[in-house]
C-alpha positions as CSV (number, residue, x, y, z in Angstrom):
1,M,16.7,-40.8,-34.0
2,R,13.9,-39.0,-35.6
3,E,13.2,-35.4,-34.5
4,L,10.0,-33.8,-34.0
5,V,8.8,-30.1,-33.3
6,V,5.7,-29.6,-31.0
7,E,4.2,-26.1,-31.0
8,A,1.5,-25.6,-28.4
9,D,-0.6,-22.6,-27.2
10,G,-3.5,-22.1,-25.1
11,G,-6.0,-19.2,-24.4
12,S,-8.6,-18.0,-22.1
13,R,-11.2,-15.3,-23.0
14,G,-11.4,-14.0,-19.6
15,N,-8.6,-15.6,-17.7
16,P,-10.3,-17.5,-16.2
17,G,-12.9,-17.8,-18.9
18,P,-13.8,-19.9,-21.9
19,A,-10.6,-21.5,-22.8
20,G,-9.1,-23.9,-25.4
21,Y,-5.7,-25.1,-26.7
22,G,-3.9,-25.9,-29.9
23,A,-0.9,-28.0,-30.8
24,V,0.8,-28.9,-34.0
25,V,3.6,-31.6,-34.5
26,R,6.0,-31.0,-37.2
27,D,8.8,-32.7,-38.9
28,A,12.0,-31.0,-37.6
29,A,13.8,-31.3,-40.8
30,S,11.2,-29.9,-43.4
31,G,9.0,-27.9,-41.0
32,E,5.9,-29.5,-42.5
33,P,2.9,-30.2,-40.0
34,L,2.2,-33.7,-39.3
35,V,-0.6,-33.8,-36.7
36,E,-2.9,-31.1,-35.3
37,R,-4.6,-31.2,-31.8
38,A,-7.2,-28.7,-30.4
39,E,-10.0,-28.7,-27.9
40,Y,-12.2,-26.4,-25.9
41,I,-11.8,-27.2,-22.2
42,G,-14.5,-25.0,-20.6
43,V,-13.7,-22.3,-18.2
44,A,-10.0,-22.2,-17.4
45,T,-7.0,-19.8,-17.1
46,N,-4.5,-19.1,-19.8
47,N,-1.8,-21.1,-18.0
48,V,-4.0,-24.2,-17.6
49,A,-4.9,-24.0,-21.3
50,E,-1.2,-23.7,-22.4
51,Y,-0.3,-26.7,-20.2
52,R,-3.1,-28.7,-21.8
53,G,-1.9,-27.7,-25.2
54,L,1.6,-28.9,-24.4
55,I,0.2,-32.3,-23.0
56,A,-1.9,-32.7,-26.2
57,G,1.1,-32.0,-28.5
58,L,3.5,-34.3,-26.6
59,K,0.9,-37.1,-26.6
60,A,0.4,-36.6,-30.5
61,A,4.2,-36.7,-30.9
62,R,4.5,-39.9,-28.9
63,E,1.9,-41.5,-31.1
64,L,3.9,-40.7,-34.2
65,D,7.1,-42.1,-32.7
66,P,7.6,-42.8,-29.0
67,E,11.5,-43.0,-29.6
68,A,11.7,-39.5,-31.2
69,R,13.7,-36.7,-29.8
70,V,11.2,-33.7,-29.3
71,H,11.8,-30.1,-29.3
72,A,8.8,-28.2,-27.7
73,R,8.1,-24.6,-28.5
74,M,5.8,-22.2,-26.8
75,D,5.3,-18.5,-26.3
76,S,4.5,-19.0,-22.6
77,K,7.7,-18.2,-20.7
78,L,6.0,-19.6,-17.6
79,V,5.5,-23.1,-19.0
80,V,9.0,-23.2,-20.8
81,E,10.9,-22.2,-17.7
82,Q,8.8,-24.5,-15.4
83,M,9.1,-27.6,-17.7
84,S,12.8,-26.8,-18.2
85,G,13.3,-26.9,-14.4
86,R,14.5,-23.4,-14.0
87,W,11.4,-22.1,-12.3
88,K,9.5,-23.5,-9.3
89,I,6.0,-24.7,-9.7
90,K,4.0,-23.4,-6.9
91,H,0.4,-23.0,-8.2
92,P,-1.6,-26.1,-7.2
93,D,-3.3,-26.1,-10.7
94,M,0.0,-26.2,-12.5
95,K,1.7,-29.0,-10.6
96,P,-0.3,-32.1,-11.8
97,L,-0.4,-30.7,-15.4
98,A,3.4,-30.3,-15.3
99,A,3.8,-33.8,-13.9
100,E,1.6,-35.1,-16.6
101,A,3.6,-33.4,-19.4
102,A,7.0,-34.7,-17.8
103,R,5.7,-38.4,-17.9
104,I,4.8,-38.5,-21.6
105,F,8.4,-38.9,-22.8
106,P,11.4,-40.3,-20.8
107,S,13.6,-37.5,-19.1
108,G,16.0,-35.8,-21.4
109,Q,14.2,-36.8,-24.6
110,V,12.3,-33.4,-24.7
111,T,13.8,-30.0,-24.8
112,Y,11.9,-26.7,-24.4
113,E,12.2,-23.3,-26.1
114,W,10.5,-19.9,-25.7
115,I,9.4,-18.4,-28.9
116,P,7.8,-15.0,-29.9
117,R,4.0,-15.2,-30.3
118,E,4.3,-14.3,-34.0
119,R,6.3,-17.6,-34.4
120,N,3.5,-19.6,-32.8
121,K,0.7,-18.7,-35.0
122,H,-0.4,-22.0,-36.1
123,A,-0.9,-23.4,-32.6
124,D,-2.5,-20.0,-31.6
125,R,-5.0,-20.3,-34.6
126,L,-5.8,-24.0,-33.4
127,A,-6.7,-22.7,-30.0
128,N,-8.9,-20.0,-31.2
129,E,-10.6,-22.3,-33.5
130,A,-11.3,-24.7,-30.6
131,M,-12.7,-21.7,-28.4
132,D,-15.1,-20.5,-31.3
133,A,-16.3,-24.3,-31.7
134,G,-17.0,-24.3,-27.9
135,R,-18.8,-21.1,-28.1
136,R,-21.0,-22.6,-30.8
137,G,-21.5,-25.8,-28.6
138,E,-19.4,-27.8,-30.9
139,R,-16.3,-29.9,-30.8
140,W,-13.3,-28.8,-32.8
141,E,-12.9,-31.1,-35.9
142,P,-9.6,-31.4,-37.8
143,S,-11.5,-31.5,-41.1
144,A,-12.9,-28.0,-40.5
145,S,-9.7,-26.5,-39.5
146,S,-8.1,-23.8,-41.6
147,A,-5.0,-23.2,-39.3
148,A,-2.6,-25.2,-41.5
149,L,-4.0,-23.2,-44.7
150,S,-3.2,-19.9,-43.0
151,S,0.5,-20.9,-42.5
152,S,2.8,-19.0,-44.7
153,A,6.1,-20.5,-46.1
154,E,8.0,-18.2,-43.6
155,D,6.1,-20.0,-40.8
156,V,7.2,-23.3,-42.2
157,R,10.9,-22.3,-42.5
158,A,10.8,-20.8,-39.0
159,A,9.7,-24.1,-37.5
160,R,12.7,-26.0,-38.9
161,V,15.3,-27.1,-36.5
162,V,18.8,-26.5,-37.9
163,G,21.5,-26.9,-35.2
164,D,20.7,-25.3,-31.9
165,A,19.7,-21.9,-30.7
166,A,23.3,-20.9,-29.6
167,A,24.9,-21.9,-32.8
168,G,22.4,-19.9,-34.8
169,A,23.0,-16.8,-32.6
170,A,26.7,-17.2,-33.0
171,K,26.3,-17.3,-36.9
172,A,24.2,-14.2,-36.6
173,R,26.7,-12.4,-34.6
174,A,29.5,-13.4,-37.0
175,A,27.3,-12.2,-40.0
176,L,26.4,-8.9,-38.2
177,N,30.1,-8.3,-37.1
178,S,31.3,-8.9,-40.7
179,R,28.7,-6.5,-42.2
180,A,29.4,-3.9,-39.5
181,G,33.2,-4.0,-40.3
182,T,32.7,-3.7,-44.0
183,A,30.0,-1.2,-44.5
184,D,32.0,2.0,-43.8
185,G,35.3,0.7,-42.3
186,S,34.5,2.1,-38.8
187,G,32.6,-0.9,-37.2
188,A,30.8,1.7,-35.1
189,A,27.1,1.1,-34.5
190,A,24.7,4.0,-34.5
191,S,22.3,1.9,-32.5
192,R,21.4,-1.7,-31.9
193,A,19.3,-4.3,-33.8
194,S,18.6,-6.2,-30.6
195,G,14.9,-6.0,-30.4
196,G,14.1,-2.8,-28.5
197,A,13.9,0.7,-30.2
198,A,15.4,3.4,-28.1
199,V,13.1,6.4,-27.5
200,S,13.4,9.1,-30.0
201,S,14.3,12.7,-29.1
202,G,11.4,14.6,-27.7
203,A,9.5,11.4,-26.7
204,G,11.1,10.6,-23.3
205,V,8.7,12.1,-20.8
206,S,5.1,13.5,-20.7
207,S,4.2,17.2,-20.6
208,G,2.7,17.0,-17.0
209,A,4.5,16.7,-13.7
210,G,4.2,14.6,-10.5
211,V,6.5,14.5,-7.4
212,S,7.4,11.5,-5.5
213,G,4.4,9.7,-3.9
214,G,2.1,10.9,-6.7
215,T,1.5,14.3,-5.6
216,A,0.9,16.6,-8.6
217,V,2.7,19.9,-9.2
218,S,0.9,20.7,-12.3
219,G,-1.7,19.1,-14.5
220,G,-1.6,17.9,-18.1
221,A,0.4,14.6,-17.5
222,G,0.1,11.9,-20.0
223,V,1.9,8.8,-21.3
224,P,4.5,9.4,-23.9
225,G,3.8,8.5,-27.4
226,G,5.3,5.5,-29.2
227,A,4.6,1.9,-29.2
228,A,4.4,-0.1,-26.0
229,A,6.5,-3.1,-25.8
230,Q,4.6,-4.2,-22.5
231,G,7.7,-5.8,-21.1
232,T,7.9,-8.5,-23.6
233,L,11.2,-10.3,-24.4
234,P,13.1,-8.9,-27.2
235,K,12.9,-10.6,-30.6
236,S,15.9,-12.2,-32.1
237,T,17.9,-10.1,-34.7
238,E,17.4,-11.3,-38.2
239,V,20.6,-11.4,-40.2
240,E,18.8,-10.6,-43.4
241,G,18.6,-6.7,-43.8
242,A,20.5,-6.1,-40.5
243,G,23.1,-3.4,-40.6
244,W,22.7,-1.4,-37.3
245,G,25.4,-3.1,-35.6
246,P,26.4,-6.4,-33.9
247,D,24.0,-8.5,-32.0
248,L,24.7,-7.8,-28.3
249,G,22.6,-10.6,-27.1
250,P,19.5,-10.4,-25.1
251,P,19.4,-7.5,-22.5
252,A,18.5,-7.4,-18.9
253,T,14.9,-6.2,-19.1
254,F,13.4,-4.4,-15.9
255,V,9.6,-4.4,-16.0
256,L,9.0,-1.7,-13.4
257,L,5.9,-1.9,-11.4
258,R,4.7,0.8,-9.0
259,H,2.9,-0.6,-6.0
260,G,-0.9,-0.3,-5.7
261,E,-2.7,2.4,-3.9
262,T,-2.5,3.0,-0.3
263,A,-4.8,5.4,1.9
264,L,-2.4,8.1,1.2
265,T,-2.4,7.8,-2.6
266,P,-5.7,9.3,-3.6
267,E,-5.2,12.2,-1.2
268,K,-1.8,12.9,-3.0
269,R,0.3,12.8,0.3
270,F,4.0,12.2,0.4
271,S,4.6,8.6,1.0
272,G,8.3,7.8,1.6
273,T,9.7,5.3,4.0
274,G,6.5,5.0,6.0
275,D,5.4,1.4,5.9
276,H,1.8,1.7,4.5
277,E,-0.3,-1.2,3.6
278,L,-2.3,-1.5,0.4
279,S,-5.8,-0.2,0.5
280,E,-8.7,-2.2,-0.8
281,V,-8.4,-0.5,-4.1
282,G,-4.8,-1.1,-4.1
283,R,-5.1,-4.8,-3.5
284,R,-7.6,-5.0,-6.6
285,Q,-5.0,-3.1,-8.6
286,A,-2.3,-5.7,-7.5
287,E,-4.5,-8.6,-8.6
288,A,-5.2,-7.0,-12.0
289,V,-1.6,-6.4,-12.8
290,A,-0.8,-9.9,-11.7
291,A,-3.3,-11.3,-14.1
292,A,-1.9,-9.1,-16.9
293,L,1.6,-10.1,-16.2
294,A,0.6,-13.8,-15.9
295,T,-1.0,-13.6,-19.4
296,R,2.2,-12.0,-20.9
297,G,4.2,-14.8,-19.4
298,T,7.7,-13.1,-19.7
299,I,8.5,-12.5,-16.1
300,Q,11.4,-14.8,-14.8
301,A,12.2,-13.2,-11.5
302,I,10.7,-10.7,-9.0
303,V,12.6,-8.2,-6.9
304,S,10.8,-5.8,-4.6
305,S,11.4,-2.9,-2.3
306,P,11.2,-3.8,1.4
307,L,8.2,-1.6,2.1
308,K,4.9,-3.3,2.8
309,R,3.0,-1.8,0.0
310,C,5.5,-3.1,-2.5
311,R,5.8,-6.5,-1.0
312,Q,2.1,-6.9,-1.1
313,T,1.9,-5.9,-4.6
314,A,4.9,-8.3,-5.5
315,E,3.3,-11.2,-3.7
316,A,0.1,-11.0,-5.7
317,V,2.1,-11.3,-8.8
318,A,4.3,-14.0,-7.4
319,A,1.3,-16.1,-6.4
320,R,0.2,-16.0,-10.1
321,L,3.6,-16.8,-11.6
322,G,4.8,-19.3,-9.0
323,L,8.0,-17.2,-8.3
324,D,9.5,-16.1,-5.1
325,V,10.0,-12.5,-4.2
326,R,13.5,-11.2,-3.5
327,I,13.7,-8.1,-1.3
328,D,16.3,-5.4,-2.2
329,D,16.7,-2.3,0.1
330,G,18.0,-0.1,-2.7
331,L,14.5,0.0,-4.2
332,R,12.9,1.8,-1.3
333,E,11.3,5.1,-1.6
334,T,12.9,8.5,-0.9
335,D,12.9,9.5,2.8
336,F,10.8,12.6,2.8
337,G,11.6,13.5,6.4
338,A,9.1,15.9,8.0
339,W,7.0,15.9,4.7
340,E,5.9,12.2,5.2
341,G,2.0,11.9,5.1
342,L,1.5,15.7,4.2
343,T,0.0,17.0,1.0
344,F,1.9,19.4,-1.3
345,G,-0.2,22.3,-0.1
346,E,0.5,21.5,3.5
347,V,4.3,21.3,2.9
348,R,4.2,24.6,1.1
349,E,2.4,26.1,3.9
350,R,4.6,24.8,6.6
351,Y,8.0,24.5,4.9
352,G,7.8,26.9,2.0
353,D,11.4,27.8,1.7
354,D,12.5,24.2,2.0
355,L,10.0,23.2,-0.7
356,D,11.3,25.9,-3.0
357,A,14.9,24.8,-2.5
358,W,13.9,21.1,-3.1
359,L,12.0,22.0,-6.4
360,A,15.0,24.1,-7.6
361,S,18.0,21.6,-7.0
362,P,18.3,17.8,-6.7
363,K,20.7,18.2,-4.0
364,A,18.3,19.9,-1.6
365,A,16.8,17.5,0.9
366,P,13.3,17.5,2.4
367,T,12.9,19.1,5.9
368,G,14.1,17.1,8.7
369,G,16.8,15.0,7.3
370,G,15.2,13.5,4.4
371,E,17.1,12.3,1.2
372,S,17.8,14.5,-1.8
373,F,17.0,13.3,-5.2
374,A,20.7,13.2,-5.9
375,T,21.3,10.8,-3.0
376,V,18.4,8.7,-4.2
377,A,19.8,8.6,-7.7
378,K,23.2,7.2,-6.5
379,R,21.5,4.5,-4.5
380,V,19.1,3.5,-7.4
381,A,21.8,3.6,-9.9
382,A,24.0,1.2,-7.8
383,T,21.0,-1.0,-7.3
384,R,20.4,-1.0,-11.2
385,D,24.0,-1.8,-11.9
386,R,23.9,-4.8,-9.5
387,L,20.6,-6.1,-10.7
388,V,21.7,-5.8,-14.3
389,R,24.7,-7.9,-13.7
390,E,22.7,-10.5,-11.9
391,Y,19.9,-10.7,-14.4
392,R,21.8,-10.2,-17.8
393,G,19.5,-11.6,-20.6
394,R,16.6,-12.1,-18.4
395,T,13.3,-10.3,-17.6
396,V,12.9,-9.3,-14.0
397,L,9.7,-7.5,-12.4
398,V,11.0,-4.6,-10.1
399,V,8.3,-3.7,-7.7
400,T,9.1,-0.2,-6.3
401,H,8.0,3.4,-5.9
402,V,7.6,6.6,-7.9
403,T,11.1,7.9,-7.2
404,P,13.1,4.9,-8.1
405,I,11.1,4.3,-11.2
406,K,11.3,7.8,-12.5
407,T,14.9,7.9,-11.7
408,L,15.6,4.6,-13.8
409,V,13.7,6.1,-16.5
410,R,15.5,9.4,-16.4
411,L,18.9,7.8,-16.4
412,A,18.0,5.5,-19.2
413,I,17.1,8.4,-21.5
414,G,19.7,10.8,-20.3
415,A,17.1,13.3,-19.0
416,P,18.1,16.0,-16.5
417,P,16.9,15.7,-12.8
418,E,14.0,18.2,-13.2
419,S,12.5,15.6,-15.5
420,L,11.4,13.9,-12.3
421,F,8.6,16.5,-12.0
422,R,7.5,16.0,-15.7
423,M,6.6,12.3,-15.5
424,E,3.3,11.0,-14.5
425,L,3.4,7.6,-12.7
426,S,0.1,6.1,-11.7
427,A,-0.4,3.5,-8.9
428,A,0.1,-0.1,-10.2
429,S,1.4,1.3,-13.6
430,V,3.9,-0.6,-15.7
431,S,7.1,0.8,-17.2
432,A,9.9,-1.1,-18.9
433,V,13.6,-0.3,-19.4
434,A,16.1,-2.7,-21.3
435,Y,19.8,-2.8,-20.4
436,Y,22.4,-3.9,-23.0
437,A,25.8,-5.4,-22.8
438,D,27.5,-2.2,-24.1
439,G,26.0,-0.1,-21.2
440,N,23.2,1.5,-23.2
441,A,19.6,1.4,-22.2
442,S,16.3,1.6,-24.0
443,L,13.0,2.9,-22.6
444,R,10.2,0.5,-23.9
445,L,7.2,1.5,-21.9
446,L,6.0,4.2,-19.5
447,N,3.1,4.4,-17.3
448,D,1.0,1.6,-18.9
449,T,-2.4,1.4,-16.9
450,G,-4.3,-0.6,-19.5
451,H,-4.6,-3.6,-17.1
452,L,-6.6,-1.4,-14.8
453,R,-9.3,-0.4,-17.2
């Protein structure tokens, strides 16, 4: 039976905005492109454009050979997971498109694979050519396309289907293990070549400080330096040139989202176990981060604190991604006791001695029976361990609060408890930590608010 590869992509300049798709059908054995498809589709979302690209690519493959076995590759995790049957399709715009794609070939004749964006360049270029043509009021024409001319030999080799992904990963691991065992005789790895660089010394936290609930202790807080991975899935380890250690497989990646603003946030009041709703600003922030995460297309599950401000933020994202929200009590905020709803200055005025003790020791609890940071750290660490086991190899959105996120970051980089006061964490900000099979962790992103600008 003939084997074909379909690579498809879609984009929207505005989401929703002017949109287009691109698709290329390749010969699975040689990787050579056989057919290109692209079209400007007017105003649509990224996900709609991606589905339209898949449909066009599958139809082109059917025209070549209706009996062929087809391997569809996309950099949209949402489309791949939904078409593979692992994610539910809830969005009304997605259901008819997914159904149309599923009818093109008989069930079982098409397989789906997520690939990094850099391995989907040909389809991406076609989609952009279509959008450019639409902006000029023209139709995309194959004769005017330069997408194939821009494809390098590496792109063609990457498109070839040789065995399956599991077999390829096994070969890579064997090669890496062999190399690790012969390089110096120790077999020990100084780090991992599994897609995420650990934060280097001195780059873990910013210079400013912020207490739980967003109350500032001193100014000057900032985002740490370094490249932001933006919660993307790790890239596959390349055998050639590797030597950092064995491939441990994909990590469990936590995309850590702080909830949007409440009425207490701009006033910098302690906001612990009180069940506050999102403000109007907070709801807009939740929609903005939902749109950004939908564009990235890497989230596979959503877990949220039970408190309303987190649930509302999580539900906004879930509505965009067509996912359910799982509630986990271990992600709730610190109980600030009698300090709930007060500003830092008000606590200083009323409970000065207790505040000094709290700032000096992670074992000190807020006035009135609140939780110490040491107690919260134990709860958060237990929740982390459980979720890592459950979501091994997957990317999960964790919607929670200031203290749990800072605690996860602190534990990931081995920072002392006082580092909690030296990290800034804005409302609706995104951070990311990857957890590997050997027990190590890698901080990939901290306090990203680019989606709010």
